[in-house]
C-alpha positions in Angstrom: 75.6 -12.9 7.5 77.1 -9.5 6.7 76.2 -6.2 8.3 76.8 -2.5 7.9 77.6 -0.4 11.0 76.8 3.3 10.7 75.6 6.3 12.6 71.8 6.4 12.9 69.6 8.9 11.2 66.1 10.1 12.0 65.0 7.5 9.4 66.4 4.8 11.6 64.7 5.9 14.8 61.6 3.5 14.6 63.7 0.5 13.7 66.3 1.3 16.4 63.5 1.8 18.9 62.1 -1.6 17.9 65.4 -3.4 18.6 65.7 -1.6 22.0 62.1 -2.4 23.1 62.3 -6.0 22.0 65.4 -6.3 24.2 63.9 -4.6 27.2 60.9 -6.9 27.0 62.6 -10.1 25.9 66.1 -10.2 27.4 65.8 -7.8 30.3 62.2 -8.8 31.1 61.6 -5.5 32.8 59.3 -4.1 30.2 59.3 -0.4 29.5 60.0 1.6 32.6 59.8 5.4 31.9 62.4 6.4 34.4 64.9 3.9 33.0 63.9 3.8 29.3 62.6 7.3 28.3 65.6 7.6 26.0 64.2 4.7 23.9 61.0 6.6 23.1 62.8 9.8 22.4 65.8 8.5 20.4 66.0 11.7 18.3 66.4 14.2 21.1 68.4 11.8 23.3 71.0 10.6 20.8 70.7 12.1 17.4 70.7 15.8 18.1 73.1 16.5 21.0 76.7 16.8 19.7 78.4 14.7 22.4 76.0 11.8 22.0 75.5 9.3 19.3 73.5 6.3 18.2 74.9 3.6 16.0 73.0 1.0 14.2 73.9 -2.2 12.5 71.9 -3.1 9.3 71.7 -6.5 7.8 73.9 -6.4 4.7 71.3 -8.1 2.5 67.9 -6.8 3.8 68.9 -3.5 5.3 67.0 -4.4 8.5 68.3 -2.7 11.6 69.5 -5.6 13.8 71.6 -3.9 16.5 72.0 -0.6 18.4 74.6 1.1 20.5 74.7 4.6 22.0 76.8 7.1 23.9 75.4 9.7 26.3 77.1 12.2 28.4 75.4 11.2 31.6 76.9 9.2 34.4 75.0 6.7 36.6 72.6 8.3 39.1 72.3 7.6 42.8 69.9 6.3 43.8 69.5 3.6 42.4 73.2 3.1 41.8 75.7 3.2 44.7 76.7 6.8 45.6 80.4 6.1 45.2 79.8 4.8 41.6 77.9 7.9 40.7 80.6 10.1 42.2 83.3 8.3 40.3 81.5 8.8 37.0 79.9 12.3 37.0 77.6 13.5 34.2 79.2 15.7 31.7 82.7 14.2 31.9 81.5 10.6 31.7 80.6 8.9 28.4 78.1 6.2 29.2 77.8 3.3 26.7 74.2 2.2 26.6 71.6 0.4 24.5 74.1 -2.0 23.0 71.6 -4.5 21.9 71.8 -7.1 19.2 68.9 -9.2 17.9 69.3 -12.8 18.9 69.8 -14.2 15.3 72.7 -11.8 14.8 74.6 -12.4 18.0 78.1 -13.9 18.1 79.0 -12.3 14.8 81.2 -9.5 16.2 78.6 -6.8 15.8 78.6 -5.7 19.5 82.4 -5.7 19.7 82.7 -3.6 16.5 80.0 -1.3 17.8 81.9 -0.8 21.1 85.1 0.1 19.2 83.3 2.7 17.1 81.5 4.1 20.1 84.9 4.5 21.9 86.3 6.2 18.9 83.4 8.6 18.9 84.1 9.3 22.6 87.8 10.1 21.8 86.9 12.4 18.9 84.1 14.2 20.8 86.5 15.3 23.5 85.8 16.4 27.0 85.2 13.0 28.4 87.4 11.6 31.2 85.9 8.2 31.6 83.8 5.6 29.7 81.3 3.8 31.9 78.6 1.2 31.4 76.5 -1.2 33.4 75.0 -4.5 32.4 72.4 -6.9 33.7 74.2 -10.3 34.1 70.8 -12.1 33.6 71.0 -11.2 29.8 72.5 -14.2 28.0 76.2 -13.5 27.2 76.3 -9.9 28.5 78.5 -10.4 31.5 81.2 -12.4 29.8 81.2 -10.1 26.8 81.8 -7.0 29.0 84.4 -8.8 31.2 86.3 -9.4 28.0 86.5 -5.7 27.2 86.2 -3.7 30.4 87.3 -3.6 34.1 84.7 -4.3 36.7 84.0 -1.3 39.0 81.2 -2.8 41.2 79.3 -6.0 41.1 76.1 -5.1 42.9 75.3 -8.8 43.5 78.2 -8.6 46.1 76.7 -5.7 48.0 74.5 -6.2 51.1 71.0 -7.0 49.8 72.4 -7.5 46.2 71.7 -3.9 45.1 70.0 -3.9 41.7 72.0 -7.0 40.7 73.8 -5.2 37.9 77.6 -5.0 37.2 79.3 -1.6 36.6 82.3 -1.4 34.3 84.8 1.1 33.0 86.5 1.0 29.6 89.9 2.7 28.9 89.6 6.1 27.2 91.1 5.8 23.8 93.5 8.5 22.3 91.9 10.7 19.6 93.0 10.1 16.0 94.7 13.6 16.0 96.9 12.4 18.8 97.8 9.0 17.3 94.6 7.0 18.0 92.5 5.0 15.6 89.9 7.7 15.1 86.2 7.6 14.5 85.0 5.6 11.5 87.6 3.0 11.8 87.7 -0.4 13.4 91.4 -0.4 14.2 91.1 -0.2 18.0 91.7 -3.3 19.9 89.6 -4.8 22.6 92.2 -3.9 25.2 92.2 -0.3 24.2 88.4 -0.2 23.6 
């Protein structure tokens, strides 16, 4: 199977929302929770309009169907529900949070998520003003924890906190160098996993 990775447009909003909601209900099993998932409903204002945010989609090379999403937002983790020290380490405005990196089950293990992460990191470098790249994952999602451990450094595994916290794992990715300063640059897939 081939795929095309590209920046989403308003024409992609419904299909991207479908991938996200299917993941929230299927893999995460939380269902739609407005305080956690409001961005999924308002994709346009959350990811497509703000300059320092983006939404990428992967489209099936044959059918054009949107099969994966990945986004960047300029908002760090909030406390509560996250540990206060994690929120302090990754403040909003200077933190690029990778989120909604979801791939439909039939398209997993094809390198789509890894390519998406490289492109999102390149976007962060080119956008400027970010001092950290943060993400969290739910280890209950099949393959999510080993995938992120192959790319990022663990910051906090809430399962090890008293009471188990939310059960999620917080990670940090290295901040890549912008293309103008010798980095790979947006639109390329030249970055390595070790450098995002």
